[in-house]
Biotite code that builds the C-alpha atoms (Angstrom):
import biotite.structure as struc

atoms = struc.array([
    struc.Atom([-122.648, -104.435, 69.698], chain_id="A", res_id=1, res_name="UNK", atom_name="CA", element="C"),
    struc.Atom([-123.183, -100.848, 68.544], chain_id="A", res_id=2, res_name="UNK", atom_name="CA", element="C"),
    struc.Atom([-122.829, -101.459, 64.802], chain_id="A", res_id=3, res_name="UNK", atom_name="CA", element="C"),
    struc.Atom([-126.550, -101.280, 63.982], chain_id="A", res_id=4, res_name="UNK", atom_name="CA", element="C"),
    struc.Atom([-128.967, -98.378, 64.548], chain_id="A", res_id=5, res_name="UNK", atom_name="CA", element="C"),
    struc.Atom([-131.307, -100.567, 66.617], chain_id="A", res_id=6, res_name="UNK", atom_name="CA", element="C"),
    struc.Atom([-128.564, -101.732, 68.964], chain_id="A", res_id=7, res_name="UNK", atom_name="CA", element="C"),
    struc.Atom([-127.050, -98.264, 69.317], chain_id="A", res_id=8, res_name="UNK", atom_name="CA", element="C"),
    struc.Atom([-130.425, -96.614, 69.908], chain_id="A", res_id=9, res_name="UNK", atom_name="CA", element="C"),
    struc.Atom([-131.364, -99.223, 72.530], chain_id="A", res_id=10, res_name="UNK", atom_name="CA", element="C"),
    struc.Atom([-128.164, -98.475, 74.441], chain_id="A", res_id=11, res_name="UNK", atom_name="CA", element="C"),
    struc.Atom([-128.788, -94.736, 74.172], chain_id="A", res_id=12, res_name="UNK", atom_name="CA", element="C"),
    struc.Atom([-132.354, -95.189, 75.433], chain_id="A", res_id=13, res_name="UNK", atom_name="CA", element="C"),
    struc.Atom([-130.993, -97.039, 78.462], chain_id="A", res_id=14, res_name="UNK", atom_name="CA", element="C"),
    struc.Atom([-128.577, -94.167, 79.136], chain_id="A", res_id=15, res_name="UNK", atom_name="CA", element="C"),
    struc.Atom([-131.354, -91.591, 78.781], chain_id="A", res_id=16, res_name="UNK", atom_name="CA", element="C"),
    struc.Atom([-133.248, -93.178, 81.672], chain_id="A", res_id=17, res_name="UNK", atom_name="CA", element="C"),
    struc.Atom([-130.163, -92.552, 83.830], chain_id="A", res_id=18, res_name="UNK", atom_name="CA", element="C"),
    struc.Atom([-129.061, -89.124, 82.602], chain_id="A", res_id=19, res_name="UNK", atom_name="CA", element="C"),
    struc.Atom([-131.531, -86.328, 81.781], chain_id="A", res_id=20, res_name="UNK", atom_name="CA", element="C"),
    struc.Atom([-128.765, -84.401, 80.015], chain_id="A", res_id=21, res_name="UNK", atom_name="CA", element="C"),
    struc.Atom([-128.207, -87.224, 77.561], chain_id="A", res_id=22, res_name="UNK", atom_name="CA", element="C"),
    struc.Atom([-131.949, -87.488, 76.959], chain_id="A", res_id=23, res_name="UNK", atom_name="CA", element="C"),
    struc.Atom([-132.012, -83.759, 76.188], chain_id="A", res_id=24, res_name="UNK", atom_name="CA", element="C"),
    struc.Atom([-129.208, -84.208, 73.646], chain_id="A", res_id=25, res_name="UNK", atom_name="CA", element="C"),
    struc.Atom([-131.237, -86.905, 71.859], chain_id="A", res_id=26, res_name="UNK", atom_name="CA", element="C"),
    struc.Atom([-134.349, -84.706, 71.896], chain_id="A", res_id=27, res_name="UNK", atom_name="CA", element="C"),
    struc.Atom([-132.411, -81.815, 70.382], chain_id="A", res_id=28, res_name="UNK", atom_name="CA", element="C"),
    struc.Atom([-130.145, -83.601, 67.893], chain_id="A", res_id=29, res_name="UNK", atom_name="CA", element="C"),
    struc.Atom([-131.758, -86.990, 67.336], chain_id="A", res_id=30, res_name="UNK", atom_name="CA", element="C"),
    struc.Atom([-129.950, -90.310, 67.449], chain_id="A", res_id=31, res_name="UNK", atom_name="CA", element="C"),
    struc.Atom([-126.408, -90.565, 66.050], chain_id="A", res_id=32, res_name="UNK", atom_name="CA", element="C"),
    struc.Atom([-125.546, -92.960, 63.268], chain_id="A", res_id=33, res_name="UNK", atom_name="CA", element="C"),
    struc.Atom([-123.362, -95.973, 64.088], chain_id="A", res_id=34, res_name="UNK", atom_name="CA", element="C"),
    struc.Atom([-119.692, -95.589, 63.221], chain_id="A", res_id=35, res_name="UNK", atom_name="CA", element="C"),
    struc.Atom([-118.289, -98.709, 61.601], chain_id="A", res_id=36, res_name="UNK", atom_name="CA", element="C"),
    struc.Atom([-114.770, -99.519, 60.412], chain_id="A", res_id=37, res_name="UNK", atom_name="CA", element="C"),
    struc.Atom([-113.352, -102.787, 59.129], chain_id="A", res_id=38, res_name="UNK", atom_name="CA", element="C"),
    struc.Atom([-111.648, -105.114, 61.567], chain_id="A", res_id=39, res_name="UNK", atom_name="CA", element="C"),
    struc.Atom([-108.012, -106.011, 61.151], chain_id="A", res_id=40, res_name="UNK", atom_name="CA", element="C"),
    struc.Atom([-104.634, -104.774, 60.000], chain_id="A", res_id=41, res_name="UNK", atom_name="CA", element="C"),
    struc.Atom([-105.875, -102.342, 57.354], chain_id="A", res_id=42, res_name="UNK", atom_name="CA", element="C"),
    struc.Atom([-107.752, -100.165, 59.857], chain_id="A", res_id=43, res_name="UNK", atom_name="CA", element="C"),
    struc.Atom([-104.871, -99.993, 62.318], chain_id="A", res_id=44, res_name="UNK", atom_name="CA", element="C"),
    struc.Atom([-102.378, -99.145, 59.583], chain_id="A", res_id=45, res_name="UNK", atom_name="CA", element="C"),
    struc.Atom([-104.706, -96.366, 58.443], chain_id="A", res_id=46, res_name="UNK", atom_name="CA", element="C"),
    struc.Atom([-104.786, -95.134, 62.044], chain_id="A", res_id=47, res_name="UNK", atom_name="CA", element="C"),
    struc.Atom([-100.989, -94.924, 62.096], chain_id="A", res_id=48, res_name="UNK", atom_name="CA", element="C"),
    struc.Atom([-100.860, -93.192, 58.708], chain_id="A", res_id=49, res_name="UNK", atom_name="CA", element="C"),
    struc.Atom([-103.447, -90.654, 59.840], chain_id="A", res_id=50, res_name="UNK", atom_name="CA", element="C"),
    struc.Atom([-101.810, -89.661, 63.113], chain_id="A", res_id=51, res_name="UNK", atom_name="CA", element="C"),
    struc.Atom([-101.147, -85.914, 63.430], chain_id="A", res_id=52, res_name="UNK", atom_name="CA", element="C"),
    struc.Atom([-101.931, -85.124, 59.786], chain_id="A", res_id=53, res_name="UNK", atom_name="CA", element="C"),
    struc.Atom([-105.040, -83.859, 58.004], chain_id="A", res_id=54, res_name="UNK", atom_name="CA", element="C"),
    struc.Atom([-107.570, -86.243, 56.481], chain_id="A", res_id=55, res_name="UNK", atom_name="CA", element="C"),
    struc.Atom([-106.495, -85.149, 53.002], chain_id="A", res_id=56, res_name="UNK", atom_name="CA", element="C"),
    struc.Atom([-102.806, -85.721, 53.743], chain_id="A", res_id=57, res_name="UNK", atom_name="CA", element="C"),
    struc.Atom([-103.534, -89.162, 55.200], chain_id="A", res_id=58, res_name="UNK", atom_name="CA", element="C"),
    struc.Atom([-105.556, -90.102, 52.102], chain_id="A", res_id=59, res_name="UNK", atom_name="CA", element="C"),
    struc.Atom([-102.681, -89.009, 49.869], chain_id="A", res_id=60, res_name="UNK", atom_name="CA", element="C"),
    struc.Atom([-100.135, -91.092, 51.790], chain_id="A", res_id=61, res_name="UNK", atom_name="CA", element="C"),
    struc.Atom([-102.460, -94.104, 51.783], chain_id="A", res_id=62, res_name="UNK", atom_name="CA", element="C"),
    struc.Atom([-102.963, -93.860, 48.015], chain_id="A", res_id=63, res_name="UNK", atom_name="CA", element="C"),
    struc.Atom([-99.188, -93.780, 47.463], chain_id="A", res_id=64, res_name="UNK", atom_name="CA", element="C"),
    struc.Atom([-98.683, -96.751, 49.778], chain_id="A", res_id=65, res_name="UNK", atom_name="CA", element="C"),
    struc.Atom([-101.326, -98.791, 47.968], chain_id="A", res_id=66, res_name="UNK", atom_name="CA", element="C"),
    struc.Atom([-99.717, -97.908, 44.625], chain_id="A", res_id=67, res_name="UNK", atom_name="CA", element="C"),
    struc.Atom([-96.426, -99.273, 45.981], chain_id="A", res_id=68, res_name="UNK", atom_name="CA", element="C"),
    struc.Atom([-97.634, -102.212, 48.075], chain_id="A", res_id=69, res_name="UNK", atom_name="CA", element="C"),
    struc.Atom([-100.981, -103.234, 46.589], chain_id="A", res_id=70, res_name="UNK", atom_name="CA", element="C"),
    struc.Atom([-104.537, -102.894, 47.866], chain_id="A", res_id=71, res_name="UNK", atom_name="CA", element="C"),
    struc.Atom([-104.712, -102.857, 51.661], chain_id="A", res_id=72, res_name="UNK", atom_name="CA", element="C"),
    struc.Atom([-100.927, -102.479, 51.934], chain_id="A", res_id=73, res_name="UNK", atom_name="CA", element="C"),
    struc.Atom([-100.299, -106.143, 52.899], chain_id="A", res_id=74, res_name="UNK", atom_name="CA", element="C"),
    struc.Atom([-97.896, -106.498, 55.840], chain_id="A", res_id=75, res_name="UNK", atom_name="CA", element="C"),
    struc.Atom([-95.524, -108.802, 53.980], chain_id="A", res_id=76, res_name="UNK", atom_name="CA", element="C"),
    struc.Atom([-95.212, -106.262, 51.164], chain_id="A", res_id=77, res_name="UNK", atom_name="CA", element="C"),
    struc.Atom([-94.625, -103.414, 53.609], chain_id="A", res_id=78, res_name="UNK", atom_name="CA", element="C"),
    struc.Atom([-91.827, -105.301, 55.367], chain_id="A", res_id=79, res_name="UNK", atom_name="CA", element="C"),
    struc.Atom([-90.028, -105.878, 52.051], chain_id="A", res_id=80, res_name="UNK", atom_name="CA", element="C"),
    struc.Atom([-89.687, -102.137, 51.395], chain_id="A", res_id=81, res_name="UNK", atom_name="CA", element="C"),
    struc.Atom([-86.743, -100.047, 52.496], chain_id="A", res_id=82, res_name="UNK", atom_name="CA", element="C"),
    struc.Atom([-86.778, -96.714, 54.284], chain_id="A", res_id=83, res_name="UNK", atom_name="CA", element="C"),
    struc.Atom([-86.474, -94.564, 51.157], chain_id="A", res_id=84, res_name="UNK", atom_name="CA", element="C"),
    struc.Atom([-89.343, -96.265, 49.350], chain_id="A", res_id=85, res_name="UNK", atom_name="CA", element="C"),
    struc.Atom([-91.712, -95.750, 52.271], chain_id="A", res_id=86, res_name="UNK", atom_name="CA", element="C"),
    struc.Atom([-90.409, -92.231, 52.859], chain_id="A", res_id=87, res_name="UNK", atom_name="CA", element="C"),
    struc.Atom([-91.260, -91.382, 49.259], chain_id="A", res_id=88, res_name="UNK", atom_name="CA", element="C"),
    struc.Atom([-94.863, -92.319, 50.059], chain_id="A", res_id=89, res_name="UNK", atom_name="CA", element="C"),
    struc.Atom([-94.890, -89.833, 52.913], chain_id="A", res_id=90, res_name="UNK", atom_name="CA", element="C"),
    struc.Atom([-94.157, -92.054, 55.901], chain_id="A", res_id=91, res_name="UNK", atom_name="CA", element="C"),
    struc.Atom([-91.797, -90.445, 58.408], chain_id="A", res_id=92, res_name="UNK", atom_name="CA", element="C"),
    struc.Atom([-89.118, -92.463, 60.165], chain_id="A", res_id=93, res_name="UNK", atom_name="CA", element="C"),
    struc.Atom([-91.308, -92.643, 63.275], chain_id="A", res_id=94, res_name="UNK", atom_name="CA", element="C"),
    struc.Atom([-94.388, -93.788, 61.395], chain_id="A", res_id=95, res_name="UNK", atom_name="CA", element="C"),
    struc.Atom([-92.336, -96.356, 59.518], chain_id="A", res_id=96, res_name="UNK", atom_name="CA", element="C"),
    struc.Atom([-91.330, -97.771, 62.889], chain_id="A", res_id=97, res_name="UNK", atom_name="CA", element="C"),
    struc.Atom([-94.958, -97.951, 63.937], chain_id="A", res_id=98, res_name="UNK", atom_name="CA", element="C"),
    struc.Atom([-96.066, -99.509, 60.637], chain_id="A", res_id=99, res_name="UNK", atom_name="CA", element="C"),
    struc.Atom([-93.295, -102.121, 60.781], chain_id="A", res_id=100, res_name="UNK", atom_name="CA", element="C"),
    struc.Atom([-94.206, -102.950, 64.390], chain_id="A", res_id=101, res_name="UNK", atom_name="CA", element="C"),
    struc.Atom([-97.790, -103.632, 63.318], chain_id="A", res_id=102, res_name="UNK", atom_name="CA", element="C"),
    struc.Atom([-96.780, -105.590, 60.227], chain_id="A", res_id=103, res_name="UNK", atom_name="CA", element="C"),
    struc.Atom([-94.250, -107.720, 62.133], chain_id="A", res_id=104, res_name="UNK", atom_name="CA", element="C"),
    struc.Atom([-96.748, -108.600, 64.861], chain_id="A", res_id=105, res_name="UNK", atom_name="CA", element="C"),
    struc.Atom([-99.356, -109.591, 62.270], chain_id="A", res_id=106, res_name="UNK", atom_name="CA", element="C"),
    struc.Atom([-96.962, -111.652, 60.137], chain_id="A", res_id=107, res_name="UNK", atom_name="CA", element="C"),
    struc.Atom([-95.389, -113.397, 63.130], chain_id="A", res_id=108, res_name="UNK", atom_name="CA", element="C"),
    struc.Atom([-98.740, -114.178, 64.728], chain_id="A", res_id=109, res_name="UNK", atom_name="CA", element="C"),
    struc.Atom([-97.792, -112.047, 67.730], chain_id="A", res_id=110, res_name="UNK", atom_name="CA", element="C"),
    struc.Atom([-101.256, -110.514, 67.497], chain_id="A", res_id=111, res_name="UNK", atom_name="CA", element="C"),
    struc.Atom([-104.432, -111.904, 65.934], chain_id="A", res_id=112, res_name="UNK", atom_name="CA", element="C"),
    struc.Atom([-106.616, -108.910, 65.127], chain_id="A", res_id=113, res_name="UNK", atom_name="CA", element="C"),
    struc.Atom([-109.553, -111.143, 64.251], chain_id="A", res_id=114, res_name="UNK", atom_name="CA", element="C"),
    struc.Atom([-109.452, -113.009, 67.554], chain_id="A", res_id=115, res_name="UNK", atom_name="CA", element="C"),
    struc.Atom([-108.694, -110.474, 70.278], chain_id="A", res_id=116, res_name="UNK", atom_name="CA", element="C"),
    struc.Atom([-109.612, -111.351, 73.888], chain_id="A", res_id=117, res_name="UNK", atom_name="CA", element="C"),
    struc.Atom([-113.247, -110.831, 74.781], chain_id="A", res_id=118, res_name="UNK", atom_name="CA", element="C"),
    struc.Atom([-112.227, -108.945, 77.899], chain_id="A", res_id=119, res_name="UNK", atom_name="CA", element="C"),
    struc.Atom([-111.903, -105.305, 76.863], chain_id="A", res_id=120, res_name="UNK", atom_name="CA", element="C"),
    struc.Atom([-108.889, -104.482, 79.034], chain_id="A", res_id=121, res_name="UNK", atom_name="CA", element="C"),
    struc.Atom([-107.092, -107.605, 77.832], chain_id="A", res_id=122, res_name="UNK", atom_name="CA", element="C"),
    struc.Atom([-107.807, -106.624, 74.219], chain_id="A", res_id=123, res_name="UNK", atom_name="CA", element="C"),
    struc.Atom([-106.483, -103.107, 74.850], chain_id="A", res_id=124, res_name="UNK", atom_name="CA", element="C"),
    struc.Atom([-103.332, -104.597, 76.396], chain_id="A", res_id=125, res_name="UNK", atom_name="CA", element="C"),
    struc.Atom([-102.725, -106.627, 73.227], chain_id="A", res_id=126, res_name="UNK", atom_name="CA", element="C"),
    struc.Atom([-103.296, -103.682, 70.905], chain_id="A", res_id=127, res_name="UNK", atom_name="CA", element="C"),
    struc.Atom([-100.931, -101.348, 72.732], chain_id="A", res_id=128, res_name="UNK", atom_name="CA", element="C"),
    struc.Atom([-98.102, -103.810, 72.028], chain_id="A", res_id=129, res_name="UNK", atom_name="CA", element="C"),
    struc.Atom([-98.097, -102.148, 68.597], chain_id="A", res_id=130, res_name="UNK", atom_name="CA", element="C"),
    struc.Atom([-95.772, -99.148, 68.547], chain_id="A", res_id=131, res_name="UNK", atom_name="CA", element="C"),
    struc.Atom([-97.770, -95.996, 67.936], chain_id="A", res_id=132, res_name="UNK", atom_name="CA", element="C"),
    struc.Atom([-101.047, -97.491, 69.182], chain_id="A", res_id=133, res_name="UNK", atom_name="CA", element="C"),
    struc.Atom([-101.839, -96.052, 72.598], chain_id="A", res_id=134, res_name="UNK", atom_name="CA", element="C"),
    struc.Atom([-104.859, -96.603, 74.778], chain_id="A", res_id=135, res_name="UNK", atom_name="CA", element="C"),
    struc.Atom([-107.035, -94.085, 72.930], chain_id="A", res_id=136, res_name="UNK", atom_name="CA", element="C"),
    struc.Atom([-106.309, -95.642, 69.512], chain_id="A", res_id=137, res_name="UNK", atom_name="CA", element="C"),
    struc.Atom([-106.960, -99.117, 70.931], chain_id="A", res_id=138, res_name="UNK", atom_name="CA", element="C"),
    struc.Atom([-110.278, -97.983, 72.411], chain_id="A", res_id=139, res_name="UNK", atom_name="CA", element="C"),
    struc.Atom([-111.351, -96.359, 69.151], chain_id="A", res_id=140, res_name="UNK", atom_name="CA", element="C"),
    struc.Atom([-110.490, -99.545, 67.254], chain_id="A", res_id=141, res_name="UNK", atom_name="CA", element="C"),
    struc.Atom([-112.507, -101.736, 69.621], chain_id="A", res_id=142, res_name="UNK", atom_name="CA", element="C"),
    struc.Atom([-115.450, -99.348, 69.494], chain_id="A", res_id=143, res_name="UNK", atom_name="CA", element="C"),
    struc.Atom([-115.657, -98.716, 65.754], chain_id="A", res_id=144, res_name="UNK", atom_name="CA", element="C"),
    struc.Atom([-114.101, -101.840, 64.217], chain_id="A", res_id=145, res_name="UNK", atom_name="CA", element="C"),
    struc.Atom([-115.474, -104.430, 66.637], chain_id="A", res_id=146, res_name="UNK", atom_name="CA", element="C"),
    struc.Atom([-118.553, -102.551, 67.849], chain_id="A", res_id=147, res_name="UNK", atom_name="CA", element="C"),
    struc.Atom([-117.900, -103.430, 71.468], chain_id="A", res_id=148, res_name="UNK", atom_name="CA", element="C"),
    struc.Atom([-120.694, -101.994, 73.655], chain_id="A", res_id=149, res_name="UNK", atom_name="CA", element="C"),
    struc.Atom([-118.817, -100.816, 76.730], chain_id="A", res_id=150, res_name="UNK", atom_name="CA", element="C"),
    struc.Atom([-115.704, -99.003, 75.514], chain_id="A", res_id=151, res_name="UNK", atom_name="CA", element="C"),
    struc.Atom([-115.142, -95.652, 77.220], chain_id="A", res_id=152, res_name="UNK", atom_name="CA", element="C"),
    struc.Atom([-112.490, -93.390, 75.629], chain_id="A", res_id=153, res_name="UNK", atom_name="CA", element="C"),
    struc.Atom([-112.363, -91.050, 78.600], chain_id="A", res_id=154, res_name="UNK", atom_name="CA", element="C"),
    struc.Atom([-109.128, -89.473, 77.400], chain_id="A", res_id=155, res_name="UNK", atom_name="CA", element="C"),
    struc.Atom([-110.820, -88.082, 74.283], chain_id="A", res_id=156, res_name="UNK", atom_name="CA", element="C"),
    struc.Atom([-111.028, -84.277, 74.413], chain_id="A", res_id=157, res_name="UNK", atom_name="CA", element="C"),
    struc.Atom([-114.372, -84.037, 72.611], chain_id="A", res_id=158, res_name="UNK", atom_name="CA", element="C"),
    struc.Atom([-115.923, -86.667, 74.899], chain_id="A", res_id=159, res_name="UNK", atom_name="CA", element="C"),
    struc.Atom([-114.653, -84.800, 77.952], chain_id="A", res_id=160, res_name="UNK", atom_name="CA", element="C"),
    struc.Atom([-116.100, -81.497, 76.737], chain_id="A", res_id=161, res_name="UNK", atom_name="CA", element="C"),
    struc.Atom([-119.443, -82.950, 75.638], chain_id="A", res_id=162, res_name="UNK", atom_name="CA", element="C"),
    struc.Atom([-120.083, -85.096, 78.714], chain_id="A", res_id=163, res_name="UNK", atom_name="CA", element="C"),
    struc.Atom([-119.074, -82.199, 80.950], chain_id="A", res_id=164, res_name="UNK", atom_name="CA", element="C"),
    struc.Atom([-121.658, -80.012, 79.216], chain_id="A", res_id=165, res_name="UNK", atom_name="CA", element="C"),
    struc.Atom([-124.408, -82.625, 79.060], chain_id="A", res_id=166, res_name="UNK", atom_name="CA", element="C"),
    struc.Atom([-124.159, -83.718, 82.683], chain_id="A", res_id=167, res_name="UNK", atom_name="CA", element="C"),
    struc.Atom([-123.519, -80.309, 84.234], chain_id="A", res_id=168, res_name="UNK", atom_name="CA", element="C"),
    struc.Atom([-119.998, -81.017, 85.449], chain_id="A", res_id=169, res_name="UNK", atom_name="CA", element="C"),
    struc.Atom([-118.002, -77.951, 86.393], chain_id="A", res_id=170, res_name="UNK", atom_name="CA", element="C"),
    struc.Atom([-115.407, -77.183, 83.720], chain_id="A", res_id=171, res_name="UNK", atom_name="CA", element="C"),
    struc.Atom([-113.977, -79.912, 81.500], chain_id="A", res_id=172, res_name="UNK", atom_name="CA", element="C"),
    struc.Atom([-113.569, -83.174, 83.409], chain_id="A", res_id=173, res_name="UNK", atom_name="CA", element="C"),
    struc.Atom([-110.245, -84.976, 83.145], chain_id="A", res_id=174, res_name="UNK", atom_name="CA", element="C"),
    struc.Atom([-109.914, -88.638, 82.262], chain_id="A", res_id=175, res_name="UNK", atom_name="CA", element="C"),
    struc.Atom([-110.089, -89.848, 85.858], chain_id="A", res_id=176, res_name="UNK", atom_name="CA", element="C"),
    struc.Atom([-113.193, -87.788, 86.608], chain_id="A", res_id=177, res_name="UNK", atom_name="CA", element="C"),
    struc.Atom([-114.879, -88.946, 83.411], chain_id="A", res_id=178, res_name="UNK", atom_name="CA", element="C"),
    struc.Atom([-114.201, -92.607, 84.145], chain_id="A", res_id=179, res_name="UNK", atom_name="CA", element="C"),
    struc.Atom([-115.717, -92.189, 87.594], chain_id="A", res_id=180, res_name="UNK", atom_name="CA", element="C"),
    struc.Atom([-118.727, -90.282, 86.220], chain_id="A", res_id=181, res_name="UNK", atom_name="CA", element="C"),
    struc.Atom([-119.557, -93.006, 83.720], chain_id="A", res_id=182, res_name="UNK", atom_name="CA", element="C"),
    struc.Atom([-119.121, -95.996, 86.012], chain_id="A", res_id=183, res_name="UNK", atom_name="CA", element="C"),
    struc.Atom([-122.882, -96.316, 86.422], chain_id="A", res_id=184, res_name="UNK", atom_name="CA", element="C"),
    struc.Atom([-123.417, -96.327, 82.659], chain_id="A", res_id=185, res_name="UNK", atom_name="CA", element="C"),
    struc.Atom([-122.012, -99.807, 82.151], chain_id="A", res_id=186, res_name="UNK", atom_name="CA", element="C"),
    struc.Atom([-122.557, -101.700, 79.853], chain_id="A", res_id=187, res_name="UNK", atom_name="CA", element="C"),
    struc.Atom([-123.556, -98.848, 77.518], chain_id="A", res_id=188, res_name="UNK", atom_name="CA", element="C"),
    struc.Atom([-120.519, -96.567, 77.574], chain_id="A", res_id=189, res_name="UNK", atom_name="CA", element="C"),
    struc.Atom([-119.743, -96.973, 73.863], chain_id="A", res_id=190, res_name="UNK", atom_name="CA", element="C"),
    struc.Atom([-123.127, -95.465, 73.097], chain_id="A", res_id=191, res_name="UNK", atom_name="CA", element="C"),
    struc.Atom([-122.377, -92.634, 75.532], chain_id="A", res_id=192, res_name="UNK", atom_name="CA", element="C"),
    struc.Atom([-119.161, -91.864, 73.635], chain_id="A", res_id=193, res_name="UNK", atom_name="CA", element="C"),
    struc.Atom([-120.910, -91.890, 70.249], chain_id="A", res_id=194, res_name="UNK", atom_name="CA", element="C"),
    struc.Atom([-123.649, -89.615, 71.615], chain_id="A", res_id=195, res_name="UNK", atom_name="CA", element="C"),
    struc.Atom([-120.986, -87.314, 73.080], chain_id="A", res_id=196, res_name="UNK", atom_name="CA", element="C"),
    struc.Atom([-119.298, -86.927, 69.672], chain_id="A", res_id=197, res_name="UNK", atom_name="CA", element="C"),
    struc.Atom([-122.734, -86.334, 68.101], chain_id="A", res_id=198, res_name="UNK", atom_name="CA", element="C"),
    struc.Atom([-123.416, -83.537, 70.592], chain_id="A", res_id=199, res_name="UNK", atom_name="CA", element="C"),
    struc.Atom([-119.915, -82.079, 70.263], chain_id="A", res_id=200, res_name="UNK", atom_name="CA", element="C"),
    struc.Atom([-120.170, -81.882, 66.467], chain_id="A", res_id=201, res_name="UNK", atom_name="CA", element="C"),
    struc.Atom([-123.714, -80.540, 66.604], chain_id="A", res_id=202, res_name="UNK", atom_name="CA", element="C"),
    struc.Atom([-122.857, -77.938, 69.225], chain_id="A", res_id=203, res_name="UNK", atom_name="CA", element="C"),
    struc.Atom([-119.859, -76.611, 67.307], chain_id="A", res_id=204, res_name="UNK", atom_name="CA", element="C"),
    struc.Atom([-121.303, -76.401, 63.790], chain_id="A", res_id=205, res_name="UNK", atom_name="CA", element="C"),
])
């Protein structure tokens, strides 16, 4: 788990013995804080609401949805609403499709977000059943909501840039190159991703 500072720092220390560039990032910027989100439907619905819009816009839409549906936007309440009601809250037709897909899977028991498979790839496969949740969103959920220790979002642009810089790779590595580069970092790749974001944010301030 990478939900506590001690656990996250221990994983980072293990990585630093393997990669001098990562150790240098820790020396320069210090340890990152854990990133923790709640498990379950609420977090994934927020992910859908927040896709391709600013943080402020997503917060506005979420507030309108909660005013209509109740706290946490329960799936049963969402499914009872028609297109116009949800559109008035700021949900596009596409996002309504995604939100209904999530709500229907939760209500029907097609997915149990509090009992996903322990195998990471199997858990990702279940999450991407939800329309609008691709591999990256599934990986981010498993990393931040469940604190899984070996999630590697190699398709993330910031992770690609930061790991390329920290490990001296030529140019920005693509997803395939980044997966290969981090193979020896198992089972600490979640910590590598968190450290990469820490470096990326610190380097661009």
